[in-house]
C-alpha positions in Angstrom: -12.6 11.1 16.7 -11.3 14.1 14.7 -11.3 13.5 10.9 -9.9 15.3 7.8 -11.7 15.3 4.6 -9.8 15.2 1.3 -11.4 16.6 -1.9 -9.5 14.9 -4.7 -10.5 16.6 -8.0 -9.0 14.5 -10.7 -9.3 14.5 -14.5 -12.3 12.3 -14.8 -13.9 12.4 -11.4 -14.0 14.0 -8.0 -13.7 12.0 -4.9 -14.0 12.8 -1.2 -12.2 10.7 1.4 -12.3 10.8 5.1 -9.0 10.2 6.9 -8.5 9.5 10.6 -5.5 10.3 12.8 -3.9 6.8 12.2 -3.9 7.5 8.5 -6.8 5.1 7.8 -9.4 5.9 5.2 -12.9 5.6 6.9 -15.1 6.2 3.9 -15.1 7.6 0.3 -17.5 8.9 -2.3 -16.8 9.4 -6.0 -18.7 11.0 -8.9 -17.5 11.2 -12.5 -18.0 14.2 -14.8 -18.2 14.7 -18.6 -15.2 14.8 -20.8 -16.0 17.3 -23.6 -14.2 17.0 -26.9 -15.1 20.0 -29.1 -12.5 18.9 -31.9 -9.6 16.5 -32.1 -6.9 17.6 -29.6 -9.3 19.8 -27.6 -10.5 18.7 -24.2 -12.8 20.7 -21.9 -14.7 20.2 -18.6 -17.7 22.1 -17.3 -16.6 23.9 -14.1 -20.1 23.8 -12.7 -20.2 20.0 -13.2 -16.9 19.7 -11.3 -18.3 21.7 -8.5 -21.5 19.6 -8.4 -19.4 16.4 -8.2 -17.3 17.9 -5.4 -20.5 19.1 -3.5 -22.2 15.8 -3.8 -19.3 13.7 -2.7 -18.5 16.1 0.3 -22.1 15.9 1.4 -22.2 12.1 1.2 -19.0 11.6 3.1 -19.9 14.2 5.7 -23.2 12.4 6.4 -21.5 9.1 6.7 -18.9 10.5 9.2 -21.7 12.2 11.2 -23.4 8.8 11.5 -20.1 7.2 12.8 -20.0 9.9 15.5 -16.8 11.6 14.3 -16.0 15.3 13.9 -14.8 16.9 10.6 -12.1 19.3 11.7 -10.7 20.4 8.3 -10.7 19.9 4.5 -7.7 19.4 2.2 -7.9 19.8 -1.6 -5.8 18.1 -4.3 -6.4 18.6 -7.9 -5.6 18.0 -11.6 -3.0 20.7 -12.3 -2.7 23.2 -15.2 -6.4 22.9 -16.1 -7.5 26.5 -16.6 -10.8 28.1 -15.5 -12.2 31.7 -16.0 -15.2 33.1 -14.1 -17.0 36.3 -13.6 -15.9 37.9 -10.3 -19.2 39.3 -9.4 -21.6 36.5 -10.3 -19.2 33.5 -10.0 -20.4 32.3 -13.4 -17.8 30.4 -15.5 -17.2 32.4 -18.8 -15.9 29.4 -20.7 -15.5 25.6 -20.2 -12.4 24.6 -18.3 -9.5 23.9 -20.7 -7.9 20.7 -19.6 -4.2 20.1 -19.1 -4.1 17.6 -22.1 -5.6 20.2 -24.4 -3.3 21.3 -27.3 -5.2 24.2 -28.8 -2.5 26.6 -27.9 0.4 24.7 -29.7 0.6 27.4 -32.4 0.7 30.2 -29.8 3.6 28.4 -28.0 5.5 28.0 -31.2 5.0 31.7 -31.9 6.4 32.7 -28.5 9.4 30.4 -29.2 10.1 32.3 -32.4 9.8 35.5 -30.6 12.6 34.4 -28.3 10.6 34.1 -25.1 11.7 30.6 -24.1 14.8 31.7 -22.3 12.9 34.0 -19.8 10.1 31.5 -19.4 12.5 28.6 -18.7 14.7 30.4 -16.4 11.9 32.0 -14.3 9.4 29.1 -14.2 11.5 25.9 -14.6 8.9 24.9 -17.2 9.0 24.2 -21.0 7.1 26.4 -23.4 4.2 24.0 -24.0 0.5 24.1 -24.2 0.4 21.7 -21.3 0.7 24.6 -18.8 -2.0 27.1 -17.9 -0.7 30.5 -19.2 -1.5 30.0 -22.9 -4.9 28.5 -22.0 -5.7 31.6 -19.8 -4.6 33.9 -22.7 -6.7 31.9 -25.2 -9.9 32.2 -23.0 -9.5 35.9 -22.5 -8.9 36.6 -26.3 -10.9 34.0 -28.0 -14.0 33.6 -25.8 -16.8 36.0 -25.0 -15.0 37.7 -22.1 -16.1 41.3 -21.5 -12.8 42.9 -20.6 -14.6 45.7 -19.0 -15.7 43.5 -16.2 -13.7 41.9 -13.5 -13.0 38.2 -14.0 -11.1 35.6 -12.0 -8.5 33.1 -13.4 -7.5 30.0 -11.6 -6.7 26.3 -11.6 -9.2 23.7 -10.2 -8.1 24.3 -6.7 -8.9 28.0 -6.8 -12.3 27.4 -8.4 -13.2 24.8 -5.6 -11.9 27.3 -2.9 -14.0 30.0 -4.4 -17.2 27.8 -4.5 -16.7 26.4 -1.0 -16.2 29.8 0.5 -19.1 31.2 -1.6 -16.8 33.6 -3.3 -15.0 35.0 -0.3 -11.6 33.6 -1.1 -9.8 33.6 -4.4 -6.5 31.8 -3.5 -4.1 29.1 -4.6 -0.7 27.9 -3.3 2.8 27.5 -4.8 2.6 23.9 -6.2 -0.4 24.8 -8.4 0.9 28.3 -9.1 4.2 26.9 -10.3 2.3 25.1 -13.1 0.8 28.1 -14.7 4.0 29.5 -16.4 3.3 32.8 -14.6 5.1 32.0 -11.3 8.7 33.0 -10.6 10.3 30.0 -8.8 13.0 32.2 -7.1 10.8 35.0 -6.1 7.9 32.8 -5.0 5.3 35.0 -6.6 3.5 35.9 -9.8 5.8 37.5 -12.4 4.8 40.8 -13.9 6.9 40.2 -17.0 5.4 36.7 -17.6 1.9 38.1 -17.2 2.8 40.7 -19.8 4.0 38.1 -22.3 0.6 36.3 -22.0 -1.5 39.5 -21.7 -2.8 38.3 -18.2 -4.0 41.0 -15.8 -2.2 40.1 -12.7 -5.1 41.1 -10.4 -7.2 38.4 -12.0 -4.9 35.7 -10.6 -5.5 34.2 -7.1 -3.6 35.2 -3.9 -0.8 32.7 -3.2 -1.0 31.2 0.2 1.0 28.4 2.0 0.2 24.8 0.9 -0.7 23.9 4.5 -2.5 26.9 6.2 -5.9 28.5 5.7 -8.0 29.1 2.6 -11.1 30.2 4.3 -14.1 28.1 5.5 -17.1 26.5 4.1 -20.4 28.1 4.7 -23.6 27.1 6.4 -25.4 27.1 3.0 -22.8 24.9 1.5 -22.7 21.0 1.1 -21.4 20.5 4.6 -24.1 22.7 6.2 -21.6 24.2 8.5 -18.3 26.1 8.7 -15.2 23.9 8.3 -11.8 25.4 7.6 -10.1 24.5 4.4 -6.5 23.8 5.6 -4.6 22.6 2.5 -4.5 22.8 -1.2 -1.9 21.1 -3.4 -1.5 19.8 -7.0 -2.1 16.1 -7.3 1.4 15.0 -8.1 3.0 17.0 -5.4 0.3 15.7 -3.1 1.4 12.2 -4.0 5.0 13.0 -3.3 3.9 14.2 0.2 1.6 11.3 0.7 4.4 8.9 -0.1 6.4 10.6 2.7 9.2 11.8 0.3 10.4 14.5 2.6 14.1 14.2 2.1 16.2 15.4 -0.8 16.5 12.6 -3.4 13.3 10.9 -2.3 11.5 9.9 -5.6 8.0 8.6 -6.5 6.1 7.7 -9.6 2.3 7.8 -10.0 1.0 5.6 -12.8 -2.3 7.3 -13.8 -3.7 8.5 -17.2 -0.1 9.7 -17.6 2.8 9.1 -15.3 4.5 11.6 -13.1 8.0 11.1 -11.6 9.0 13.6 -8.9 12.2 13.9 -6.9 12.4 16.0 -3.9 15.2 18.7 -4.4 14.9 20.2 -0.9 14.7 24.0 -0.1 17.8 25.3 -2.1 17.2 27.4 -5.2 17.0 24.8 -7.9 18.9 24.6 -11.2 17.0 24.2 -14.5 17.6 20.9 -16.1 17.2 19.9 -19.8 14.2 17.7 -20.5 12.8 18.0 -17.0 10.5 20.4 -15.2 11.5 22.2 -12.1 8.5 22.8 -9.8 7.4 23.7 -6.3 6.6 20.7 -4.2 5.0 22.6 -1.3 5.3 25.5 1.2 4.6 24.1 4.7 3.6 27.3 6.4 4.0 31.1 6.0 7.4 31.1 7.7 9.0 28.1 5.8 10.8 28.3 2.5 9.6 26.7 -0.6 10.5 23.0 -1.1 11.2 22.2 -4.8 11.0 19.1 -6.9 12.2 18.0 -10.3 9.5 16.3 -12.4 9.2 14.2 -15.5 5.8 14.3 -17.0 4.7 11.3 -19.2 1.5 11.9 -21.2 0.3 8.4 -21.8 0.5 5.3 -19.5 -3.0 4.5 -18.3 -4.3 6.2 -21.5 -2.5 3.5 -23.5 -4.4 0.8 -21.6 -7.7 2.6 -22.4 -6.6 2.7 -26.1 -6.2 -1.1 -26.1 -9.6 -1.6 -24.4 -11.7 1.1 -26.2 -10.2 1.4 -29.7 -8.6 -1.9 -30.3 -10.9 -4.1 -28.2 -8.0 -6.3 -27.0 -9.3 -6.3 -23.5 -12.7 -5.6 -22.0 -11.5 -4.3 -18.6 -8.2 -2.7 -17.7 -7.8 -5.3 -15.0 -7.4 -8.0 -17.7 -4.2 -6.5 -19.1 -1.6 -8.2 -16.8 -3.2 -11.6 -17.0 -3.2 -11.4 -20.9 0.4 -10.1 -21.0 1.6 -13.0 -18.9 0.3 -15.6 -21.5 3.3 -14.6 -23.6 6.9 -15.0 -22.3 8.1 -11.9 -24.1 6.9 -9.0 -26.2 7.6 -10.8 -29.5 9.9 -8.1 -30.7 7.2 -5.4 -30.5 7.7 -1.9 -29.0 4.8 0.5 -28.6 5.5 4.2 -28.3 2.2 5.7 -27.1 2.8 9.2 -28.4 -0.9 9.9 -29.0 -0.5 13.6 -28.2 3.2 14.0 -28.6 5.9 13.0 -26.1 6.5 14.6 -22.7 9.7 14.3 -20.6 12.5 14.2 -21.5 11.8 14.7 -25.1 9.0 17.4 -25.1 8.1 16.8 -28.7 4.5 17.7 -29.5 4.9 16.5 -33.1 5.9 12.9 -32.2 3.3 10.3 -33.1 2.5 6.9 -31.7 4.0 3.8 -33.4 4.1 0.1 -33.1 7.5 -1.2 -34.1 8.5 -4.7 -34.8 5.3 -6.2 -35.9 5.4 -9.7 -37.4 2.8 -12.2 -38.3 3.3 -14.0 -35.1 2.4 -11.1 -32.8 -0.9 -11.3 -31.1 -2.9 -9.7 -28.3 -0.6 -11.0 -25.5 2.5 -9.4 -27.1 0.7 -6.1 -27.6 -0.5 -6.2 -23.9 3.0 -6.9 -22.8 4.5 -4.1 -24.9 2.0 -1.8 -23.4 3.0 -2.6 -19.9 6.7 -2.3 -20.9 6.1 1.1 -22.5 5.2 2.4 -19.0 8.6 1.3 -17.6 10.5 2.5 -20.5 9.2 6.0 -20.2 9.9 6.0 -16.5 13.4 5.0 -17.2 13.8 7.9 -19.7 12.9 10.3 -17.0 15.2 8.7 -14.3 18.1 8.5 -16.6 17.7 12.3 -17.3 17.4 13.1 -13.6 20.6 11.1 -13.0 22.4 12.9 -15.9 21.4 16.4 -14.6 21.6 16.1 -10.9 23.8 15.0 -8.0 20.7 13.4 -6.5 20.7 9.8 -7.5 17.3 8.0 -6.3 18.1 5.0 -4.3 14.6 3.5 -4.7 11.3 4.4 -6.4 8.1 4.6 -4.5 5.1 4.0 -6.7 1.3 4.4 -6.6 -1.5 4.8 -9.1 -3.8 2.3 -10.8 -1.2 0.4 -12.9 1.1 -0.1 -9.8 -1.1 -3.1 -8.8 0.5 -5.0 -11.7 3.4 -7.1 -10.3 4.6 -7.7 -13.8 5.1 -4.0 -14.4 6.7 -3.4 -10.9 9.3 -6.2 -11.5 10.0 -5.0 -15.1 10.4 -1.4 -13.7 12.9 -2.5 -11.1 15.0 -4.4 -13.7 14.9 -1.4 -16.0 15.9 1.1 -13.3 18.3 -1.3 -11.4 17.0 0.1 -8.1 14.3 -1.3 -5.8 10.7 -0.4 -6.5 8.4 -0.1 -3.5 4.6 0.0 -3.8 2.7 2.0 -1.2 0.4 -0.2 0.9 -2.1 2.6 0.8 -3.1 3.2 -2.9 -4.4 6.6 -2.1 -1.2 8.5 -1.9 -2.5 11.6 -3.7 -5.4 11.9 -1.4 -3.3 11.2 1.7 -0.9 14.0 0.9 -3.7 16.6 1.1 -5.0 15.1 4.2 -1.7 15.1 6.0 -1.2 18.7 5.0 -4.6 19.8 6.2 -4.1 17.7 9.4 -0.7 19.5 10.0 -2.4 22.9 9.9 -5.3 21.7 12.2 -3.3 19.8 14.9 -4.1 16.2 13.9 -0.4 15.6 13.2 2.5 17.5 14.7 5.4 16.9 12.4 6.7 15.4 9.1 8.4 12.8 11.3 5.1 11.7 12.8 3.6 11.4 9.3 6.5 9.4 8.0 5.8 6.7 10.5 2.3 6.3 9.0 3.7 5.3 5.6 3.9 1.6 4.8 5.2 -0.2 1.7 4.7 -3.6 0.3 7.7 -5.9 -0.1 10.1 -4.2 -2.5 10.6 -5.5 -6.1 14.3 -6.0 -6.4 16.2 -5.7 -9.8 17.9 -8.5 -11.5 21.2 -6.7 -12.1 23.0 -9.6 -13.7 20.9 -9.9 -16.8 21.8 -7.8 -20.0 18.2 -8.2 -21.3 16.7 -5.0 -19.7 19.3 -2.8 -21.5 18.8 -4.6 -24.8 15.1 -4.0 -24.6 15.7 -0.4 -23.6 17.9 0.1 -26.6 15.0 -1.2 -28.8 12.7 1.3 -27.1 15.1 4.3 -27.8 15.2 3.2 -31.4 11.5 3.2 -31.7 11.2 6.6 -29.9 13.6 8.1 -32.5 11.4 6.7 -35.3 8.3 8.2 -33.7 9.9 11.6 -33.8 10.8 11.6 -37.5 
C-alpha cells in the first residue's frame, strides 16, 4: 500500500504521521524540543534541535511503515508559521536561534515603522497588521543584531524552508504562498516577494526562498538522510492553512477553528482578489498547483487559549493535568460572575493591542477553582466570537457552521458553549489530526494518491453537531460582560 508521511513541526514538538489512501493514520512518532526564554517576552528555538526531532521521527515512522510492508511515496510538511530562521548558505549552519512567532522583541521596531507611516503600504500589500508576530521584523533583527557577516551569503526562511533545506541536503531553498504570506514581505495580489517591503525591512531579496506551489515538488530526501533513500517532498503549508485544508473547507465561506496554544479561525475566501478587513488578517490559504490561482482566507489569530490552561496548571496549580479542566469546571453551574481575559502577551484579533494585559474581573469571596476553570473555558469561546463577529461585519460571507479541531475541542462543555455564543452549529472533526491531514492530502494530490478535492472531501467525517440554544438571552449577557472586561484589559 502507498503511504504519505506528514512532518508536522509545531511550536513545542515535531511529529511524523503516516497516512494511507483511506485517510487513516497508520502510525505516529513525536519528539519535543526545548523552549528557550532569554528574557521575558523573548522566545527562541534551536533550529538544529528542530531538525533532529524531525529526522528522528521520520526515521522511526519510516521503519514502522517498512515493517508493515507499505511504500512511502511522498512527504508533506506543515509547520508553525512566522517563526524566523537564518543560516549560512555555504555551511548550512544556523547563525542565530530561531525567533518564535510569540516573541515580542521587535515591538519597538514595529511602533517606529508605524510612526514613519509604513502601515498603509504593509497592510494593503500583505493583508497583515504591523505586529512583531510576523517574520519580517524578526529577520531584520537577526541580520542587524546578531553576529551575521553581511559579506557572506545567508538564507532566511520559516520552519518549512529550513526543513526542506535539511531534507534535501541544501539543494532546495523554497517555501510556498501560505507561509510566505505570513512574513510581511509577500505581495498578496502579485503572489511574490515585494521589493519595496524588503527595502523597508532591509532584507536582501535573494536571501529569501523560492516560492513554489503548496502542492507540487520541493526536491527529494537523500540516501544519507533519515529515510535512507530518495522520497519526493510534495507539499508544504502553514499549520493553520493545513488545518483548513484538512477540514475540507474547500468552498468560499467554509470556516474552521483550531484550539491550540492559541486559536486560529480561518474562513475560505475563494480565488478572487481579497479586500483588507479591519481587525482581521488576509492571508493565502494555498496554491494547488503551478497553473492554479491563489486561494485566499481571512484569519483571526488569538494568542492565548491552550496557553491559559497551562497557566492554570503551571502557575496557579489549580489543575495537575490539562485533561482535568472540564471535569473541574462542571462542578460549578456557572462562572460565579468571573471573566478571565488572557492577554498574557497582548490581544490578537480583532483588537491587535500588544499593550493589553490579562485580568480577572468579577472576583468575589465565593469564587473558587471551579469558577476559574469555567471562566477559562468560556474565554476561549468569547475570543472566537470576537473574531466571527468581525468576519460577519466585514464580509458578505456568513459562516453557516464552524468546524473545529485541536486539543481543547475534546471538551463538550466548550463546544456547546461555543455553539450558544455563535448561534451556529459547531462540528468537531472525527479525526483530531486535521493539521497533519491537510499536508498529507496536499502531498497525496501531487503524487497521485488522491485525484481531486471532491475525493478528499468524502474522507472528512465529523461528530454529531453541537446545536445552539437560540432562545436563551444568557449567551449575549455573558458576552457583554466579556466585552466590558476586554475594555478594562486595554486601559
